[in-house]
C-alpha positions, -999 to +999 in steps of 0.1 A: +566+654-315+592+640-296+582+611-285+573+574-296+546+558-278+552+523-272+524+493-269+520+453-264+554+453-240+561+417-218+553+431-189+591+421-180+605+453-201+627+473-184+643+506-193+676+494-202+659+470-227+636+499-237+674+514-240+685+491-259+661+493-288+656+526-293+687+548-282+703+535-324+674+561-338+685+588-314+692+602-281+667+599-256+661+623-231+636+597-215+617+564-214+583+560-191+572+525-182+538+529-177+525+507-144+493+509-119+489+519-083+507+490-075+539+491-092+524+460-122+530+467-160+507+478-180+525+466-209+529+504-232+554+532-222+567+563-238+608+569-252+612+610-251+643+616-285+660+658-284+647+658-316+614+649-337+631+635-368+649+610-339+616+600-329+603+597-364+636+570-372+623+550-346+592+544-361+608+518-379+607+499-349+569+487-349+557+460-351+590+441-345+596+414-325+607+416-283+616+387-259+582+372-283+561+395-282+557+421-315+559+455-301+538+485-310+556+523-322+537+553-331+540+585-331+527+601-304+508+640-295+513+656-261+487+684-248+450+676-232+440+664-269+469+632-269+465+615-296+486+577-308+487+578-340+491+542-350+507+532-390 
């Protein structure tokens, strides 16, 4: 899949923050930070690349630090039966 799952994000994380970290690994199509019904960040999101190879190259960011927190970066299977493969 062309999308990576990013977890354990500081609640202050912005799309700009993620773009800066993930951009060196390929052409980003979309960044989705997940929020609850009142707009409060839930601490995870998705980064979609143009190709599956770009997404795979971004997996090197797993367990790197962002604003003092170790983030989890994993490949993400899309579709009805979405599964996150944590490395």
